[in-house]
C-alpha positions as a Markdown table, in Angstrom:
| # | Residue | x | y | z |
|---|---|---|---|---|
| 1 | Met | 76.1 | 132.0 | 70.7 |
| 2 | Pro | 72.8 | 129.6 | 69.9 |
| 3 | Leu | 73.6 | 126.3 | 68.4 |
| 4 | Asn | 72.6 | 125.5 | 64.9 |
| 5 | Val | 71.1 | 122.2 | 63.8 |
| 6 | Gln | 74.4 | 120.7 | 62.7 |
| 7 | Asp | 76.0 | 121.6 | 66.1 |
| 8 | Lys | 73.2 | 120.1 | 68.0 |
| 9 | Lys | 73.4 | 116.8 | 66.0 |
| 10 | Ala | 77.3 | 116.8 | 66.4 |
| 11 | Ile | 77.0 | 117.0 | 70.2 |
| 12 | Val | 74.3 | 114.4 | 70.5 |
| 13 | Ala | 76.4 | 112.0 | 68.4 |
| 14 | Asp | 79.6 | 112.8 | 70.5 |
| 15 | Val | 77.6 | 112.1 | 73.8 |
| 16 | Gly | 75.9 | 109.2 | 72.4 |
| 17 | Ala | 79.1 | 107.6 | 71.6 |
| 18 | Gln | 80.4 | 108.2 | 75.0 |
| 19 | Leu | 77.3 | 106.7 | 76.6 |
| 20 | Ala | 77.7 | 103.5 | 74.5 |
| 21 | Gly | 80.9 | 102.6 | 76.4 |
| 22 | Ala | 80.2 | 104.1 | 79.8 |
| 23 | Gln | 79.2 | 102.2 | 82.9 |
| 24 | Thr | 78.5 | 105.2 | 84.9 |
| 25 | Val | 77.2 | 108.9 | 84.6 |
| 26 | Val | 77.0 | 111.3 | 87.3 |
| 27 | Leu | 75.3 | 114.8 | 87.0 |
| 28 | Ala | 76.2 | 117.9 | 89.1 |
| 29 | Glu | 75.0 | 121.6 | 89.3 |
| 30 | Tyr | 78.0 | 123.9 | 88.6 |
| 31 | Arg | 76.3 | 127.4 | 89.1 |
| 32 | Gly | 78.6 | 130.0 | 90.3 |
| 33 | Ile | 82.0 | 128.0 | 89.9 |
| 34 | Pro | 84.7 | 130.3 | 88.5 |
| 35 | Val | 86.1 | 129.4 | 85.0 |
| 36 | Glu | 89.4 | 128.6 | 86.2 |
| 37 | Gln | 88.1 | 126.1 | 88.7 |
| 38 | Leu | 86.0 | 124.3 | 86.0 |
| 39 | Thr | 89.2 | 124.1 | 83.8 |
| 40 | Lys | 90.9 | 122.6 | 86.6 |
| 41 | Leu | 88.1 | 120.1 | 87.0 |
| 42 | Arg | 88.1 | 119.3 | 83.4 |
| 43 | Ala | 92.1 | 118.6 | 83.5 |
| 44 | Ser | 91.4 | 116.2 | 86.5 |
| 45 | Ala | 88.7 | 114.5 | 84.6 |
| 46 | Arg | 90.8 | 113.9 | 81.5 |
| 47 | Asp | 93.7 | 112.6 | 83.7 |
| 48 | Gln | 91.2 | 110.0 | 85.1 |
| 49 | Gly | 89.7 | 109.2 | 81.6 |
| 50 | Val | 86.3 | 110.8 | 82.4 |
| 51 | Tyr | 84.4 | 112.7 | 79.9 |
| 52 | Leu | 83.1 | 115.7 | 81.1 |
| 53 | Arg | 80.9 | 118.4 | 79.7 |
| 54 | Val | 78.5 | 121.2 | 80.3 |
| 55 | Leu | 75.4 | 120.0 | 78.2 |
| 56 | Lys | 72.1 | 121.3 | 77.5 |
| 57 | Asn | 69.7 | 118.9 | 79.1 |
| 58 | Thr | 67.6 | 118.7 | 75.9 |
| 59 | Leu | 70.7 | 117.4 | 74.1 |
| 60 | Ala | 71.6 | 115.0 | 76.8 |
| 61 | Arg | 68.2 | 113.7 | 77.0 |
| 62 | Arg | 68.3 | 112.9 | 73.2 |
| 63 | Ala | 71.6 | 111.2 | 73.5 |
| 64 | Ala | 70.4 | 109.0 | 76.4 |
| 65 | Gln | 67.4 | 107.6 | 74.5 |
| 66 | Gly | 67.6 | 104.0 | 74.2 |
| 67 | Thr | 70.4 | 103.3 | 76.1 |
| 68 | Gln | 70.6 | 102.3 | 79.8 |
| 69 | Phe | 71.2 | 106.0 | 81.1 |
| 70 | Glu | 67.6 | 107.0 | 79.9 |
| 71 | Pro | 66.0 | 106.7 | 83.4 |
| 72 | Leu | 68.4 | 109.8 | 84.3 |
| 73 | Ala | 66.1 | 112.0 | 82.0 |
| 74 | Asp | 64.2 | 113.1 | 85.0 |
| 75 | Ser | 67.1 | 114.4 | 86.7 |
| 76 | Met | 68.3 | 116.3 | 83.9 |
| 77 | Val | 67.1 | 119.8 | 85.3 |
| 78 | Gly | 69.0 | 122.8 | 85.9 |
| 79 | Pro | 72.4 | 123.9 | 84.8 |
| 80 | Leu | 74.3 | 120.6 | 84.8 |
| 81 | Ile | 77.8 | 119.3 | 84.0 |
| 82 | Tyr | 77.9 | 115.7 | 82.9 |
| 83 | Gly | 80.7 | 113.1 | 84.1 |
| 84 | Ile | 80.6 | 110.1 | 81.9 |
| 85 | Ser | 83.1 | 107.3 | 82.4 |
| 86 | Ala | 83.8 | 103.8 | 81.2 |
| 87 | Asp | 85.4 | 102.8 | 84.7 |
| 88 | Pro | 82.6 | 102.2 | 86.9 |
| 89 | Ile | 83.7 | 104.7 | 89.8 |
| 90 | Ala | 85.9 | 107.2 | 87.9 |
| 91 | Ser | 83.2 | 109.9 | 87.3 |
| 92 | Ala | 81.7 | 109.6 | 90.8 |
| 93 | Lys | 85.4 | 110.0 | 92.2 |
| 94 | Val | 86.5 | 113.0 | 90.1 |
| 95 | Leu | 83.2 | 114.8 | 90.9 |
| 96 | Gln | 83.1 | 114.0 | 94.5 |
| 97 | Asn | 86.7 | 114.9 | 95.1 |
| 98 | Phe | 86.3 | 118.2 | 93.6 |
| 99 | Ala | 83.1 | 118.8 | 95.5 |
| 100 | Lys | 85.2 | 118.4 | 98.8 |
| 101 | Thr | 87.2 | 121.7 | 98.1 |
| 102 | Gln | 84.4 | 123.4 | 95.8 |
| 103 | Asp | 81.0 | 123.6 | 97.6 |
| 104 | Lys | 79.2 | 125.4 | 94.8 |
| 105 | Leu | 79.7 | 121.8 | 92.8 |
| 106 | Val | 76.4 | 119.9 | 93.9 |
| 107 | Ile | 76.0 | 116.4 | 93.0 |
| 108 | Thr | 72.5 | 115.6 | 92.2 |
| 109 | Ala | 72.3 | 112.1 | 90.6 |
| 110 | Gly | 74.0 | 109.2 | 88.9 |
| 111 | Leu | 73.4 | 105.9 | 87.2 |
| 112 | Tyr | 75.6 | 102.9 | 87.4 |
| 113 | Asn | 75.1 | 99.5 | 86.0 |
| 114 | Gly | 71.4 | 100.4 | 85.1 |
| 115 | Lys | 70.6 | 101.7 | 88.6 |
| 116 | Leu | 69.8 | 105.3 | 89.6 |
| 117 | Leu | 72.0 | 106.6 | 92.1 |
| 118 | Asp | 70.9 | 109.6 | 94.7 |
| 119 | Val | 73.5 | 111.8 | 96.1 |
| 120 | Ala | 74.6 | 109.2 | 99.0 |
| 121 | Gly | 74.8 | 106.6 | 96.2 |
| 122 | Val | 77.4 | 108.6 | 94.3 |
| 123 | Lys | 79.3 | 109.5 | 97.2 |
| 124 | Ala | 79.5 | 105.7 | 98.3 |
| 125 | Leu | 80.5 | 104.9 | 94.7 |
| 126 | Ala | 83.3 | 107.5 | 95.0 |
| 127 | Thr | 84.6 | 105.8 | 98.1 |
| 128 | Ile | 85.5 | 102.5 | 96.4 |
| 129 | Pro | 89.1 | 102.2 | 95.5 |
| 130 | Ser | 89.9 | 102.5 | 92.1 |
| 131 | Arg | 91.7 | 99.5 | 90.0 |
| 132 | Asp | 95.0 | 101.3 | 90.2 |
| 133 | Glu | 94.6 | 101.9 | 94.0 |
| 134 | Leu | 93.7 | 98.2 | 94.4 |
| 135 | Leu | 96.7 | 97.1 | 92.4 |
| 136 | Ser | 99.0 | 99.5 | 94.5 |
| 137 | Gln | 97.7 | 98.0 | 97.7 |
| 138 | Leu | 98.0 | 94.5 | 96.5 |
| 139 | Leu | 101.5 | 95.3 | 95.3 |
| 140 | Gly | 102.6 | 96.6 | 98.8 |
| 141 | Val | 101.3 | 93.4 | 100.4 |
| 142 | Met | 103.4 | 91.5 | 97.9 |
| 143 | Leu | 106.5 | 93.5 | 98.4 |
| 144 | Ala | 106.3 | 93.5 | 102.2 |
| 145 | Pro | 108.2 | 90.1 | 102.9 |
| 146 | Val | 110.8 | 91.2 | 100.1 |
| 147 | Ser | 111.3 | 94.5 | 102.0 |
| 148 | Ala | 111.9 | 92.8 | 105.2 |
| 149 | Met | 114.5 | 90.3 | 103.7 |
| 150 | Ala | 116.3 | 93.3 | 102.1 |
| 151 | Arg | 116.5 | 95.0 | 105.5 |
| 152 | Val | 117.8 | 91.7 | 107.3 |
| 153 | Leu | 120.3 | 91.4 | 104.5 |
| 154 | Gly | 121.5 | 95.1 | 104.7 |
| 155 | Ala | 121.9 | 94.7 | 108.2 |
| 156 | Val | 124.2 | 91.8 | 107.9 |
| 157 | Ala | 126.2 | 93.1 | 105.4 |
| 158 | Ala | 126.6 | 96.4 | 107.5 |
| 159 | Gln | 127.8 | 94.2 | 110.3 |
| 160 | Lys | 130.3 | 92.3 | 108.0 |
| 161 | Ser | 131.6 | 95.6 | 106.6 |
| 162 | Ala | 132.1 | 96.9 | 110.3 |
| 163 | Gly | 134.2 | 93.8 | 111.2 |
| 164 | Ala | 131.5 | 92.4 | 113.3 |
| 165 | Pro | 132.0 | 88.7 | 114.2 |
| 166 | Ala | 129.5 | 86.5 | 112.3 |
| 167 | Pro | 127.0 | 84.7 | 114.5 |
| 168 | Val | 128.2 | 81.2 | 115.6 |
| 169 | Ala | 125.6 | 78.7 | 115.3 |
| 170 | Ala | 125.0 | 76.7 | 118.6 |
| 171 | Pro | 126.3 | 73.3 | 118.4 |
| 172 | Val | 124.0 | 70.4 | 117.8 |
| 173 | Val | 123.8 | 68.0 | 120.8 |
| 174 | Glu | 122.6 | 64.4 | 119.9 |
| 175 | Ala | 119.9 | 63.2 | 122.2 |
| 176 | Ala | 120.8 | 60.3 | 124.3 |
| 177 | Ala | 118.9 | 57.0 | 123.2 |
| 178 | Pro | 116.2 | 56.0 | 125.6 |
| 179 | Ala | 117.1 | 53.2 | 127.9 |
| 180 | Glu | 114.4 | 51.1 | 126.4 |
| 181 | Val | 115.9 | 51.5 | 122.9 |
| 182 | Val | 119.4 | 50.6 | 124.2 |
| 183 | Ala | 118.1 | 47.5 | 125.9 |
| 184 | Glu | 116.1 | 46.5 | 122.7 |
| 185 | Ala | 119.1 | 46.9 | 120.6 |
| 186 | Ala | 121.2 | 44.9 | 123.0 |
| 187 | Ala | 118.9 | 42.0 | 123.4 |
| 188 | Pro | 119.4 | 40.4 | 119.9 |
| 189 | Glu | 123.2 | 40.2 | 120.7 |
| 190 | Ala | 122.6 | 38.8 | 124.0 |
| 191 | Ala | 120.5 | 36.0 | 122.6 |
| 192 | Ala | 122.9 | 35.1 | 119.7 |
| 193 | Glu | 125.5 | 33.9 | 122.3 |
| 194 | Pro | 124.9 | 30.5 | 124.0 |
| 195 | Ala | 124.6 | 30.1 | 127.6 |
| 196 | Ala | 128.0 | 28.8 | 129.3 |
| 197 | Pro | 127.3 | 25.5 | 131.4 |
| 198 | Glu | 127.3 | 25.7 | 135.0 |
| 199 | Ala | 130.0 | 24.2 | 137.0 |
| 200 | Gly | 129.4 | 20.4 | 137.8 |
| 201 | Thr | 127.1 | 19.8 | 135.0 |
| 202 | Glu | 127.9 | 17.3 | 132.4 |
| 203 | Thr | 127.4 | 18.2 | 128.8 |
| 204 | Pro | 125.8 | 15.2 | 127.1 |
| 205 | Glu | 127.8 | 13.9 | 124.1 |
| 206 | Thr | 126.7 | 14.2 | 120.7 |
| 207 | Pro | 126.1 | 10.5 | 119.3 |
| 208 | Ala | 128.4 | 9.4 | 116.5 |
| 209 | Ala | 127.2 | 9.2 | 113.3 |
| 210 | Glu | 126.7 | 5.3 | 112.1 |
């Protein structure tokens, strides 16, 4: 059923609003893909926050005019499905993951951050971990020491419940002081005691005070 003027204006306005808040747009040919497969693709796109729509290229070009995605106009040829996302990698990841299982979906071009992408560029963008994946990896790193401690505490608790004796700490042996330190410590005491007079030696008398 052909679109009337009002329908076309509504589509251009809707797509233009999506482009205004987007960072990435990916184009892909969908010729020959069964309807049920496209339905699964749309569901996956919704879950990832991707606006996915089959568009007439003339309407897509009109919506892209005056935006950073206008350079894609030359690539808007053939039966295309458009993936538009505010997340920089979401649209590339959704379409690339689907293309791995459905060879009739052929990615043709994309644009990210004002830069045109060829097929290789879109695929490279799709391999970058998403924000959720990065947070999950970071959380795993942060929880690793906690998990190790939990395993140790669990093992200790298991030993106690089984009646195993608690490990005895090794006695602390004080290190003997070096001979030089002992000699230095004894030296002041020796110097404080007066030397005894030798036998046969007269001790001079102290003169009386006048």
